[in-house]
Backbone as ProteinMPNN parsed JSONL, in Angstrom:
{"seq_chain_A": "MESPVLMIGVSGGTGAGKSTFVNLLHERLKDRQVLVLRQDWYYLNLDHLPEMDRGRHNFDHPDSYEGELLLKHLQELKAGHAVDAPQYDYRIHTRVGYRPFGPARAVIAEGILIFAGAELRDLFDLRIYVDAPDDIRILRRIERDQIERGRTLDSIRTQYLETVRPGHERYIAPTKADAHLVVNGTQDFTPVVDLLARWILEKIDPRRP", "coords_chain_A": {"N_chain_A": [[-15.629, -32.456, 4.236], [-15.28, -32.076, 0.617], [-12.679, -31.577, -0.311], [-9.425, -30.756, 0.951], [-9.279, -27.858, 3.083], [-8.291, -24.798, 1.792], [-5.673, -22.676, 2.6], [-4.771, -19.392, 2.8], [-2.449, -16.912, 3.295], [-1.996, -13.415, 3.796], [0.309, -10.935, 4.009], [2.229, -8.028, 5.101], [3.553, -4.667, 5.399], [2.05, -1.945, 7.281], [-0.283, -0.045, 5.58], [0.546, -1.012, 3.112], [-1.192, -2.072, 1.265], [-2.617, -4.348, 1.664], [-5.251, -4.97, 2.559], [-6.777, -3.797, 0.595], [-5.925, -5.449, -1.567], [-6.773, -8.015, -0.669], [-9.488, -7.577, -0.475], [-10.262, -7.225, -3.173], [-9.633, -9.685, -4.199], [-11.3, -11.303, -2.836], [-13.759, -10.281, -3.578], [-13.713, -11.033, -6.257], [-14.094, -13.701, -5.913], [-16.644, -13.998, -4.87], [-18.884, -15.559, -5.12], [-18.214, -17.911, -4.205], [-17.268, -20.43, -1.582], [-15.525, -18.824, 0.083], [-13.805, -17.34, 2.645], [-12.786, -14.349, 4.497], [-10.456, -13.664, 6.977], [-9.531, -11.515, 9.456], [-6.549, -10.625, 10.971], [-6.441, -8.428, 12.734], [-8.881, -8.685, 14.233], [-8.047, -10.139, 16.423], [-6.606, -8.757, 18.181], [-5.56, -7.754, 21.499], [-7.844, -7.387, 24.094], [-8.376, -4.219, 25.408], [-9.932, -3.073, 27.374], [-9.616, -2.845, 30.077], [-7.919, -0.707, 30.47], [-7.493, 2.787, 30.897], [-9.243, 4.788, 28.562], [-7.742, 6.82, 27.292], [-5.191, 5.727, 27.545], [-5.116, 3.507, 25.845], [-4.525, 3.865, 23.197], [-1.771, 4.088, 23.254], [-0.735, 1.7, 23.293], [1.384, -1.019, 21.955], [0.792, -1.997, 18.945], [2.122, -3.288, 17.07], [3.682, -5.401, 17.689], [4.359, -8.893, 18.088], [3.18, -9.892, 20.518], [0.888, -8.35, 20.831], [-1.55, -9.394, 20.111], [-3.901, -12.098, 20.494], [-2.357, -14.745, 20.016], [-2.387, -17.548, 20.465], [-5.219, -18.049, 20.359], [-5.764, -17.198, 17.712], [-4.25, -19.013, 16.298], [-5.422, -21.422, 16.956], [-7.958, -21.093, 15.969], [-7.453, -20.815, 13.22], [-6.393, -23.42, 12.712], [-8.665, -24.896, 13.348], [-10.505, -24.031, 11.303], [-8.964, -24.825, 9.085], [-9.359, -27.587, 9.406], [-11.879, -27.774, 8.59], [-13.967, -26.809, 10.149], [-16.216, -24.629, 11.977], [-15.797, -21.45, 13.696], [-15.963, -19.29, 16.528], [-15.454, -16.153, 15.909], [-13.563, -13.409, 17.234], [-14.601, -9.909, 17.458], [-13.428, -6.648, 16.866], [-13.103, -3.236, 17.893], [-11.472, -0.78, 16.656], [-11.511, 1.963, 17.148], [-11.927, 2.257, 19.882], [-10.345, 0.405, 20.899], [-11.043, -2.077, 21.932], [-12.539, -5.399, 22.527], [-15.49, -6.326, 21.041], [-17.304, -8.335, 20.922], [-18.397, -11.604, 19.542], [-18.623, -13.622, 16.63], [-20.186, -16.158, 14.469], [-18.07, -17.958, 12.292], [-17.3, -19.419, 9.322], [-17.982, -22.79, 8.446], [-15.536, -23.074, 5.641], [-14.47, -23.327, 2.22], [-12.107, -22.235, 1.468], [-9.813, -20.081, 3.201], [-8.813, -16.82, 3.56], [-6.405, -15.262, 5.225], [-5.541, -12.276, 6.759], [-3.107, -9.875, 7.721], [-0.599, -7.848, 9.487], [1.115, -9.306, 11.061], [0.905, -11.938, 10.399], [2.656, -13.835, 9.562], [4.635, -13.978, 11.403], [5.178, -15.974, 13.339], [6.413, -19.289, 13.368], [4.778, -21.608, 13.646], [2.256, -20.731, 13.002], [2.651, -19.582, 10.565], [3.305, -21.91, 8.983], [0.866, -23.023, 8.582], [-0.22, -22.093, 6.213], [-1.027, -22.687, 2.814], [-0.45, -21.027, 0.784], [1.545, -18.22, 0.849], [1.444, -14.779, 0.792], [2.999, -11.637, 0.294], [2.48, -8.334, 0.443], [4.061, -5.56, -0.764], [5.364, -2.261, -0.329], [6.906, 1.042, -0.743], [8.215, 2.82, 2.093], [7.495, 5.508, 2.275], [5.126, 5.65, 0.805], [3.558, 3.9, 2.363], [3.268, 5.243, 4.903], [1.915, 7.594, 4.221], [-0.532, 6.503, 3.386], [-1.363, 5.393, 5.704], [-1.753, 7.575, 7.372], [-3.909, 8.815, 6.095], [-5.858, 6.734, 6.294], [-6.038, 6.253, 9.17], [-6.916, 8.805, 10.029], [-9.388, 9.166, 8.801], [-10.917, 6.659, 9.18], [-10.5, 5.955, 11.856], [-10.617, 8.103, 13.379], [-8.272, 9.528, 14.332], [-5.734, 11.868, 15.435], [-3.299, 13.803, 13.613], [-0.972, 14.271, 15.066], [-0.993, 12.103, 16.919], [-0.843, 9.909, 15.251], [1.625, 10.367, 14.063], [3.318, 10.075, 16.316], [2.864, 7.492, 17.178], [3.724, 6.068, 14.972], [6.494, 6.585, 14.791], [7.343, 5.654, 17.361], [6.404, 2.878, 17.555], [5.337, 1.708, 15.269], [7.107, 1.933, 12.989], [9.564, 0.761, 14.124], [8.626, -1.768, 14.749], [7.774, -2.737, 12.26], [10.305, -2.97, 10.986], [11.557, -4.911, 12.507], [9.869, -7.124, 13.025], [8.073, -7.558, 10.86], [8.918, -6.841, 8.133], [11.034, -8.711, 7.78], [9.622, -11.101, 7.321], [8.938, -11.176, 4.678], [10.767, -12.678, 3.294], [9.768, -15.242, 3.742], [7.592, -15.554, 2.129], [5.69, -16.953, -0.548], [4.991, -15.532, -2.729], [5.505, -12.177, -3.763], [3.907, -9.286, -3.887], [3.625, -6.177, -5.683], [2.727, -3.322, -4.1], [2.119, -0.881, -5.074], [1.085, -1.045, -7.601], [-1.373, -1.868, -10.132], [-3.514, -4.25, -8.98], [-5.064, -6.056, -10.467], [-4.188, -7.919, -12.482], [-2.717, -10.012, -10.987], [-4.586, -10.688, -9.196], [-6.604, -11.838, -10.771], [-5.224, -13.998, -11.837], [-4.657, -15.481, -9.369], [-7.22, -15.893, -8.428], [-8.262, -17.724, -10.377], [-6.492, -19.838, -9.88], [-7.142, -20.52, -7.139], [-9.847, -21.318, -7.39], [-9.469, -23.599, -9.009], [-8.13, -25.198, -7.171], [-10.047, -25.435, -5.058], [-12.185, -26.446, -6.248], [-11.807, -28.712, -8.346], [-13.19, -30.025, -10.269], [-14.641, -28.2, -11.782], [-15.827, -26.688, -14.834]], "CA_chain_A": [[-15.534, -31.623, 3.038], [-14.819, -32.816, -0.472], [-11.252, -31.436, -0.474], [-8.87, -29.932, 2.117], [-9.52, -26.385, 3.141], [-7.177, -23.956, 1.245], [-5.372, -21.605, 3.529], [-3.992, -18.391, 2.126], [-2.041, -15.797, 4.131], [-1.579, -12.252, 3.1], [0.891, -10.002, 5.004], [2.952, -6.838, 4.536], [3.613, -3.624, 6.361], [0.89, -1.145, 7.444], [-0.355, 0.822, 4.356], [1.222, -1.555, 1.946], [-2.206, -2.426, 0.32], [-3.034, -5.768, 1.988], [-6.712, -5.026, 2.664], [-7.315, -3.61, -0.854], [-5.674, -6.606, -2.389], [-7.61, -9.108, -0.22], [-10.893, -7.282, -0.841], [-10.38, -7.414, -4.562], [-9.619, -11.136, -4.45], [-12.56, -11.808, -2.211], [-14.842, -9.907, -4.49], [-13.54, -11.879, -7.481], [-14.569, -15.055, -5.465], [-17.72, -13.753, -3.932], [-19.941, -16.59, -5.225], [-17.685, -19.245, -3.742], [-17.245, -20.478, -0.179], [-14.133, -18.308, 0.404], [-14.014, -16.396, 3.765], [-11.639, -13.555, 4.857], [-10.281, -13.523, 8.349], [-8.601, -10.424, 9.753], [-5.749, -10.691, 12.252], [-6.891, -7.329, 13.663], [-9.896, -9.142, 15.187], [-7.497, -10.929, 17.534], [-5.853, -7.951, 19.151], [-5.96, -7.858, 22.912], [-8.91, -6.463, 24.619], [-7.771, -3.216, 26.284], [-11.013, -2.387, 28.112], [-9.183, -2.705, 31.416], [-7.114, 0.384, 30.553], [-8.297, 3.96, 30.626], [-9.417, 4.996, 27.17], [-6.721, 7.635, 26.853], [-3.971, 4.997, 27.463], [-5.201, 2.432, 24.953], [-3.896, 4.217, 21.911], [-0.346, 4.022, 23.37], [-0.375, 0.185, 23.188], [2.173, -1.312, 20.907], [0.048, -2.884, 18.148], [3.071, -3.816, 15.968], [4.474, -6.408, 18.346], [3.607, -10.241, 18.141], [2.404, -10.162, 21.716], [-0.191, -7.42, 20.886], [-2.79, -10.107, 19.825], [-4.055, -13.455, 21.024], [-1.745, -15.589, 19.077], [-2.914, -18.817, 20.623], [-6.48, -18.054, 19.894], [-5.681, -17.073, 16.335], [-3.705, -20.315, 15.727], [-6.464, -22.385, 17.229], [-9.041, -20.867, 15.069], [-7.005, -21.239, 11.881], [-6.351, -24.857, 12.696], [-10.094, -25.382, 13.262], [-10.919, -23.681, 10.035], [-8.317, -25.792, 8.2], [-9.921, -28.897, 9.571], [-13.269, -27.75, 8.052], [-14.922, -26.462, 11.241], [-16.591, -23.304, 12.226], [-15.253, -20.878, 15.017], [-16.524, -17.952, 16.997], [-14.264, -15.222, 15.752], [-13.799, -12.066, 17.904], [-14.744, -8.794, 16.65], [-12.63, -5.662, 17.503], [-13.372, -1.957, 17.491], [-10.175, 0.018, 16.678], [-11.608, 3.282, 17.668], [-11.887, 2.302, 21.256], [-9.305, -0.635, 21.264], [-11.698, -3.175, 22.801], [-13.232, -6.468, 21.868], [-16.91, -5.951, 21.186], [-18.17, -9.462, 20.737], [-18.027, -12.669, 18.741], [-19.606, -14.06, 15.596], [-19.836, -17.411, 13.845], [-17.273, -17.772, 11.159], [-16.913, -20.704, 8.791], [-16.76, -23.405, 7.7], [-15.302, -22.621, 4.249], [-13.614, -24.154, 1.28], [-10.774, -21.643, 1.451], [-9.805, -19.019, 4.096], [-7.744, -15.857, 3.263], [-6.111, -14.535, 6.528], [-4.788, -11.02, 6.401], [-2.627, -9.118, 8.858], [0.825, -7.476, 9.432], [1.989, -10.223, 11.785], [0.389, -13.224, 10.179], [3.777, -14.801, 9.245], [5.714, -13.672, 12.405], [5.432, -17.153, 14.076], [6.61, -20.422, 12.446], [3.65, -22.511, 13.693], [1.154, -19.995, 12.335], [3.111, -19.378, 9.136], [3.275, -23.088, 8.294], [-0.513, -23.49, 8.256], [-0.753, -21.466, 4.945], [-0.615, -23.354, 1.539], [0.134, -19.971, -0.041], [1.877, -17.069, 1.594], [1.643, -13.61, -0.123], [3.523, -10.434, 0.93], [2.244, -7.108, -0.287], [5.146, -4.684, -0.426], [5.363, -0.931, -0.86], [7.874, 1.83, -0.091], [7.842, 3.291, 3.396], [6.768, 6.802, 2.17], [3.704, 5.371, 0.439], [2.83, 3.311, 3.444], [2.942, 6.142, 5.962], [0.906, 8.441, 3.68], [-1.79, 5.768, 3.254], [-1.76, 5.18, 7.079], [-2.282, 8.772, 7.934], [-5.216, 9.027, 5.589], [-6.797, 5.784, 6.974], [-6.293, 6.616, 10.582], [-7.771, 10.031, 10.237], [-10.788, 9.007, 8.262], [-11.55, 5.491, 9.62], [-10.328, 5.702, 13.19], [-10.663, 9.398, 14.088], [-6.998, 9.796, 14.948], [-5.148, 13.09, 15.065], [-1.989, 13.698, 12.969], [0.089, 14.135, 16.031], [-0.999, 10.821, 17.48], [-0.351, 9.074, 14.216], [3.112, 10.501, 13.927], [3.997, 9.55, 17.551], [2.792, 5.99, 17.124], [4.548, 5.627, 13.839], [7.942, 6.6, 15.21], [7.605, 4.834, 18.532], [6.147, 1.494, 17.555], [5.008, 1.143, 13.925], [8.366, 1.708, 12.169], [10.462, -0.26, 14.752], [7.987, -3.186, 14.663], [7.893, -3.274, 10.804], [11.799, -3.401, 10.702], [12.039, -6.004, 13.384], [9.02, -8.323, 12.973], [7.214, -7.652, 9.682], [9.716, -6.81, 6.951], [11.88, -9.983, 7.569], [8.794, -12.186, 6.825], [8.902, -11.103, 3.219], [11.554, -13.792, 2.837], [9.053, -16.403, 3.889], [6.506, -15.474, 1.254], [5.826, -17.701, -1.774], [4.688, -14.516, -3.72], [5.558, -10.851, -3.364], [3.035, -8.382, -4.747], [3.872, -4.751, -5.606], [1.501, -2.638, -3.466], [1.896, 0.35, -5.744], [0.663, -1.228, -9.012], [-2.689, -2.49, -10.296], [-3.58, -5.638, -8.523], [-5.96, -6.854, -11.294], [-3.596, -9.147, -13.166], [-2.368, -11.014, -10.147], [-5.833, -11.113, -8.501], [-7.257, -12.812, -11.757], [-4.455, -15.216, -11.815], [-4.958, -16.104, -8.014], [-8.641, -16.383, -8.405], [-8.345, -18.911, -11.138], [-5.787, -20.923, -9.056], [-7.946, -20.879, -5.983], [-11.015, -22.094, -7.939], [-9.029, -24.959, -9.429], [-7.864, -25.924, -5.947], [-11.197, -25.886, -4.208], [-13.199, -27.227, -7.126], [-11.031, -29.173, -9.474], [-14.099, -30.567, -11.323], [-15.324, -27.119, -12.36], [-15.426, -26.766, -16.23]], "C_chain_A": [[-14.957, -32.492, 1.855], [-13.348, -32.673, -0.731], [-10.749, -30.609, 0.635], [-9.218, -28.456, 1.95], [-8.283, -25.689, 2.757], [-6.953, -22.84, 2.192], [-4.402, -20.693, 2.896], [-3.69, -17.267, 3.121], [-1.562, -14.64, 3.333], [-0.994, -11.247, 4.121], [1.613, -8.822, 4.3], [2.818, -5.721, 5.609], [2.254, -2.75, 6.322], [0.825, -0.201, 6.267], [0.201, 0.269, 3.063], [0.062, -1.936, 0.845], [-2.886, -3.852, 0.548], [-4.602, -5.858, 1.914], [-7.286, -4.78, 1.233], [-7.138, -4.885, -1.714], [-6.534, -7.79, -1.936], [-9.091, -8.851, -0.602], [-11.171, -7.546, -2.364], [-10.455, -8.885, -4.907], [-10.83, -11.8, -3.959], [-13.729, -11.517, -3.095], [-14.849, -10.737, -5.728], [-14.174, -13.26, -7.195], [-15.849, -15.03, -4.695], [-18.826, -14.851, -4.034], [-19.384, -17.924, -4.743], [-17.558, -19.208, -2.223], [-15.789, -20.175, 0.401], [-14.331, -17.26, 1.527], [-12.61, -15.639, 4.017], [-11.616, -13.334, 6.34], [-9.163, -12.398, 8.659], [-7.833, -10.621, 11.088], [-6.095, -9.56, 13.221], [-8.037, -7.823, 14.647], [-9.366, -9.746, 16.453], [-6.589, -10.025, 18.446], [-6.42, -7.98, 20.546], [-6.944, -6.896, 23.275], [-8.363, -5.533, 25.568], [-8.827, -2.42, 27.136], [-10.691, -2.195, 29.575], [-8.34, -1.432, 31.61], [-7.926, 1.666, 30.386], [-8.201, 4.295, 29.107], [-8.252, 5.827, 26.623], [-5.34, 6.918, 26.743], [-3.997, 3.914, 26.353], [-4.475, 2.592, 23.678], [-2.396, 4.122, 21.927], [0.301, 2.541, 23.333], [0.377, -0.084, 21.96], [1.475, -2.377, 20.057], [0.926, -3.56, 17.033], [4.056, -4.847, 16.558], [3.658, -7.747, 18.281], [2.827, -10.443, 19.416], [1.179, -9.151, 21.88], [-1.569, -8.127, 20.548], [-2.746, -11.438, 20.442], [-3.583, -14.462, 19.988], [-2.24, -17.086, 19.163], [-4.292, -19.049, 20.054], [-6.542, -18.116, 18.245], [-5.273, -18.408, 15.703], [-4.72, -21.369, 15.934], [-7.52, -22.295, 16.27], [-8.644, -21.154, 13.609], [-6.881, -22.725, 11.741], [-7.719, -25.51, 12.676], [-10.666, -25.305, 11.897], [-10.322, -24.644, 8.915], [-8.861, -27.184, 8.208], [-11.412, -28.869, 9.102], [-14.376, -27.366, 9.074], [-15.201, -25.056, 11.334], [-15.934, -22.767, 13.57], [-16.026, -19.748, 15.289], [-15.48, -16.916, 16.962], [-14.515, -13.88, 16.459], [-13.897, -10.986, 16.969], [-14.097, -7.589, 17.47], [-12.944, -4.292, 17.039], [-12.104, -1.157, 17.757], [-10.251, 1.406, 17.245], [-11.468, 3.397, 19.193], [-10.959, 1.098, 21.876], [-9.936, -1.664, 22.223], [-12.334, -4.2, 21.891], [-14.702, -6.276, 22.102], [-17.853, -7.094, 20.95], [-17.468, -10.666, 19.9], [-19.053, -12.95, 17.688], [-19.339, -15.338, 14.935], [-19.087, -17.132, 12.576], [-16.881, -19.189, 10.574], [-18.108, -21.745, 8.889], [-16.623, -22.821, 6.267], [-14.458, -23.589, 3.496], [-12.094, -23.577, 1.264], [-10.972, -20.416, 2.433], [-8.519, -18.136, 3.686], [-7.594, -15.14, 4.567], [-5.16, -13.379, 6.169], [-4.334, -10.325, 7.644], [-1.133, -8.885, 8.761], [1.696, -8.516, 10.088], [1.574, -11.759, 11.488], [1.443, -14.315, 9.926], [4.908, -14.711, 10.307], [6.12, -15.02, 13.168], [5.487, -18.395, 13.156], [5.321, -21.331, 12.439], [2.472, -21.948, 12.916], [1.492, -19.949, 10.822], [2.97, -20.702, 8.345], [1.856, -23.634, 7.915], [-0.942, -23.066, 6.872], [-0.195, -22.34, 3.751], [-0.017, -22.309, 0.661], [0.296, -18.759, 0.791], [2.196, -15.88, 0.672], [1.979, -12.328, 0.688], [3.279, -9.284, -0.014], [3.3, -6.053, 0.141], [5.049, -3.373, -1.051], [6.412, -0.088, -0.138], [7.424, 2.446, 1.204], [7.186, 4.709, 3.274], [5.297, 6.621, 1.736], [2.878, 4.791, 1.584], [2.375, 4.321, 4.461], [1.884, 7.138, 5.421], [-0.434, 7.775, 3.723], [-2.204, 5.615, 4.786], [-2.286, 6.354, 7.658], [-3.74, 8.975, 7.415], [-6.257, 8.03, 6.216], [-7.14, 6.037, 8.35], [-7.088, 7.801, 10.868], [-9.238, 9.817, 9.904], [-11.431, 7.88, 8.962], [-11.495, 5.438, 11.165], [-10.28, 7.014, 13.948], [-9.394, 9.834, 14.837], [-6.514, 11.215, 14.462], [-3.777, 12.841, 14.315], [-0.858, 13.479, 13.823], [0.137, 12.74, 16.709], [-0.519, 9.769, 16.45], [1.101, 9.055, 14.06], [3.86, 9.886, 15.131], [4.019, 8.046, 17.485], [3.648, 5.418, 16.102], [6.009, 5.572, 14.26], [8.303, 5.757, 16.345], [7.448, 3.378, 18.437], [5.991, 0.907, 16.062], [6.277, 0.87, 13.125], [9.356, 0.733, 12.832], [9.844, -1.674, 14.625], [8.016, -3.64, 13.264], [9.282, -3.759, 10.551], [12.177, -4.601, 11.399], [11.176, -7.258, 13.136], [8.238, -8.559, 11.629], [8.046, -7.735, 8.384], [10.529, -8.145, 6.752], [10.926, -11.114, 7.135], [8.569, -12.19, 5.358], [9.702, -12.276, 2.586], [10.822, -15.2, 2.905], [7.818, -16.533, 2.895], [6.691, -16.351, 0.028], [5.647, -16.617, -2.944], [4.717, -13.14, -3.096], [4.837, -10.094, -4.365], [3.392, -6.999, -4.547], [2.634, -3.995, -5.179], [1.267, -1.349, -4.152], [1.358, 0.308, -7.174], [-0.759, -1.828, -9.0], [-2.642, -3.908, -9.932], [-4.332, -6.5, -9.458], [-5.435, -8.134, -11.924], [-3.345, -10.329, -12.153], [-3.656, -11.517, -9.346], [-6.593, -12.13, -9.488], [-6.515, -13.981, -11.802], [-4.685, -16.119, -10.46], [-6.308, -16.753, -7.947], [-8.857, -17.694, -9.217], [-7.614, -20.155, -10.363], [-6.56, -21.392, -7.948], [-9.122, -21.734, -6.441], [-10.58, -23.488, -8.352], [-8.733, -25.782, -8.184], [-9.017, -26.333, -5.158], [-12.301, -26.524, -4.933], [-12.675, -27.688, -8.394], [-11.905, -29.754, -10.54], [-14.882, -29.558, -12.047], [-14.878, -27.144, -13.898], [-14.296, -25.855, -16.53]], "O_chain_A": [[-14.259, -33.482, 2.075], [-12.768, -33.577, -1.333], [-11.498, -29.834, 1.23], [-9.412, -27.929, 0.854], [-7.245, -25.962, 3.361], [-7.882, -22.126, 2.567], [-3.321, -21.115, 2.484], [-4.615, -16.729, 3.728], [-0.839, -14.787, 2.347], [-1.716, -10.765, 4.994], [1.583, -8.681, 3.078], [2.066, -5.848, 6.576], [1.463, -2.879, 5.388], [1.843, 0.422, 5.966], [0.316, 0.972, 2.059], [0.373, -2.087, -0.336], [-3.597, -4.388, -0.302], [-5.15, -6.747, 1.261], [-8.171, -5.5, 0.772], [-8.028, -5.317, -2.446], [-7.0, -8.53, -2.802], [-9.824, -9.762, -0.988], [-12.237, -8.044, -2.725], [-11.222, -9.298, -5.777], [-11.345, -12.741, -4.564], [-14.58, -12.371, -3.341], [-15.917, -11.113, -6.21], [-14.713, -13.904, -8.095], [-16.126, -15.955, -3.931], [-19.608, -15.021, -3.099], [-20.044, -18.956, -4.874], [-17.706, -18.151, -1.609], [-15.064, -20.971, 0.999], [-15.058, -16.301, 1.268], [-11.52, -16.168, 3.801], [-12.599, -12.88, 6.925], [-8.048, -12.433, 8.139], [-8.426, -10.76, 12.158], [-6.035, -9.758, 14.435], [-8.087, -7.364, 15.788], [-10.086, -9.874, 17.443], [-5.912, -10.515, 19.35], [-7.614, -8.202, 20.746], [-6.931, -5.739, 22.854], [-7.858, -6.013, 26.583], [-8.606, -1.276, 27.534], [-11.4, -1.465, 30.268], [-8.05, -1.071, 32.75], [-8.987, 1.617, 29.763], [-7.159, 4.084, 28.485], [-7.803, 5.526, 25.517], [-4.452, 7.358, 26.013], [-2.924, 3.451, 25.967], [-3.893, 1.658, 23.126], [-1.754, 4.078, 20.877], [1.502, 2.27, 23.34], [0.085, 0.543, 20.942], [1.545, -3.557, 20.399], [0.425, -4.307, 16.192], [5.113, -5.116, 15.989], [2.433, -7.732, 18.402], [1.828, -11.161, 19.371], [0.54, -9.121, 22.932], [-2.621, -7.504, 20.692], [-1.69, -11.896, 20.879], [-4.372, -14.957, 19.183], [-2.469, -17.758, 18.157], [-4.553, -20.045, 19.38], [-7.231, -18.923, 17.621], [-5.862, -18.864, 14.723], [-4.855, -22.213, 15.047], [-7.983, -23.316, 15.762], [-9.452, -21.691, 12.851], [-7.249, -23.257, 10.693], [-7.908, -26.558, 12.056], [-11.218, -26.264, 11.356], [-11.004, -25.149, 8.024], [-8.847, -27.889, 7.199], [-12.106, -29.878, 9.228], [-15.562, -27.593, 8.839], [-14.433, -24.272, 10.775], [-15.575, -23.558, 14.443], [-16.716, -19.227, 14.412], [-14.684, -16.798, 17.894], [-15.58, -13.287, 16.289], [-13.395, -11.039, 15.846], [-14.245, -7.57, 18.692], [-13.061, -4.122, 15.825], [-11.723, -0.897, 18.898], [-9.275, 1.969, 17.741], [-10.998, 4.396, 19.736], [-10.855, 0.877, 23.083], [-9.33, -2.033, 23.229], [-12.626, -3.963, 20.719], [-15.13, -6.081, 23.24], [-19.058, -6.891, 20.794], [-16.267, -10.706, 19.637], [-20.217, -12.572, 17.821], [-18.146, -15.626, 14.831], [-19.407, -16.19, 11.852], [-16.238, -20.002, 11.238], [-19.153, -21.403, 9.444], [-17.532, -22.15, 5.779], [-13.839, -24.508, 4.031], [-11.095, -24.274, 1.089], [-12.044, -19.816, 2.51], [-7.403, -18.627, 3.513], [-8.526, -14.469, 5.009], [-4.185, -13.5, 5.428], [-5.127, -10.189, 8.575], [-0.443, -9.614, 8.049], [2.875, -8.637, 9.752], [1.884, -12.669, 12.257], [1.182, -15.511, 10.05], [5.983, -15.285, 10.133], [7.271, -15.16, 13.58], [4.664, -18.514, 12.249], [4.855, -21.753, 11.381], [1.773, -22.695, 12.232], [0.663, -20.256, 9.965], [2.57, -20.671, 7.181], [1.693, -24.531, 7.088], [-1.926, -23.599, 6.359], [0.991, -22.667, 3.733], [0.851, -22.626, -0.152], [-0.666, -18.281, 1.392], [3.118, -15.963, -0.141], [1.291, -12.006, 1.656], [3.801, -9.253, -1.129], [3.384, -5.717, 1.323], [4.682, -3.296, -2.224], [6.796, -0.44, 0.977], [6.211, 2.575, 1.371], [6.378, 5.057, 4.135], [4.386, 7.304, 2.204], [1.704, 5.113, 1.767], [1.214, 4.291, 4.868], [0.991, 7.49, 6.192], [-1.418, 8.428, 4.071], [-3.399, 5.723, 5.062], [-3.239, 6.246, 8.429], [-4.655, 9.263, 8.186], [-7.356, 8.423, 6.605], [-8.308, 6.055, 8.739], [-7.857, 7.839, 11.828], [-10.155, 10.226, 10.616], [-12.564, 8.11, 9.385], [-12.429, 4.887, 11.747], [-9.908, 7.0, 15.122], [-9.49, 10.458, 15.894], [-6.797, 11.676, 13.357], [-3.209, 11.754, 14.418], [0.072, 12.727, 13.536], [1.224, 12.262, 17.033], [0.168, 8.821, 16.831], [1.759, 8.021, 13.943], [4.906, 9.258, 14.965], [5.048, 7.407, 17.704], [4.26, 4.371, 16.313], [6.666, 4.548, 14.072], [9.39, 5.181, 16.385], [8.181, 2.632, 19.087], [6.45, -0.186, 15.73], [6.508, -0.242, 12.649], [9.947, -0.075, 12.115], [10.565, -2.648, 14.408], [8.258, -4.823, 13.023], [9.47, -4.829, 9.971], [13.072, -5.309, 10.937], [11.723, -8.357, 13.047], [7.811, -9.68, 11.354], [7.847, -8.672, 7.61], [10.661, -8.613, 5.621], [11.443, -12.083, 6.58], [8.033, -13.166, 4.831], [9.363, -12.781, 1.516], [11.206, -16.161, 2.238], [7.128, -17.552, 2.893], [7.832, -16.479, -0.416], [6.151, -16.849, -4.043], [4.083, -12.898, -2.069], [5.09, -10.212, -5.564], [3.487, -6.561, -3.4], [1.606, -4.043, -5.854], [0.26, -0.71, -3.849], [1.187, 1.317, -7.859], [-1.258, -2.239, -7.953], [-1.861, -4.693, -10.469], [-4.256, -7.713, -9.263], [-6.05, -9.2, -11.924], [-3.708, -11.473, -12.426], [-3.708, -12.666, -8.907], [-7.136, -13.137, -9.035], [-7.141, -15.041, -11.807], [-4.87, -17.334, -10.529], [-6.52, -17.887, -7.518], [-9.541, -18.618, -8.775], [-8.125, -21.271, -10.274], [-6.669, -22.605, -7.769], [-9.341, -22.807, -5.88], [-11.274, -24.462, -8.061], [-9.06, -26.969, -8.15], [-9.041, -27.438, -4.616], [-13.237, -27.072, -4.35], [-13.021, -27.154, -9.448], [-11.423, -29.974, -11.651], [-15.727, -29.921, -12.866], [-13.76, -27.544, -14.22], [-13.834, -25.8, -17.67]]}, "name": "protein", "num_of_chains": 1, "seq": "MESPVLMIGVSGGTGAGKSTFVNLLHERLKDRQVLVLRQDWYYLNLDHLPEMDRGRHNFDHPDSYEGELLLKHLQELKAGHAVDAPQYDYRIHTRVGYRPFGPARAVIAEGILIFAGAELRDLFDLRIYVDAPDDIRILRRIERDQIERGRTLDSIRTQYLETVRPGHERYIAPTKADAHLVVNGTQDFTPVVDLLARWILEKIDPRRP"}
């Protein structure tokens, strides 16, 4: 490739606005060779468990996903290669296949635990943490899980109290200190997205007018 692959990580607590932020940034760069990788794709395949037990799994712990596979794939992408990225169905908590992913000039990796390990964290040229108050995040999570994942309010509440909140406090919130940039998840993302888009384009295509 003409220049090194630019690696950008976006983290933050559940409901902080990470996906919205990443989607806006990607849309701004849609005509460029910039790809988005979701950490959610790498969650463990739970098809060996009864379906009623899968939702009780702790998805907010670093051991809840295949960290070695995620690290390997990001290393391959950074080297300019393609990978077969896993695809995950959150409604049934199982891996449903793989698809070709890459190569790219830049990769934006998004996930709550993307900065939890030093080896993974150090791969990123830019680390962004999207921050939002706890009450905003839980309200957004309730809406998302009910609409997109068919969850009941009772199951969302139980999971939040048992695993989501403890996991955020122990593993996710501390990584805010490792970010190069902290973005307010309750404000309009447009100004920072426009600034980042220009910066990314300059990095991956320095000869552009």
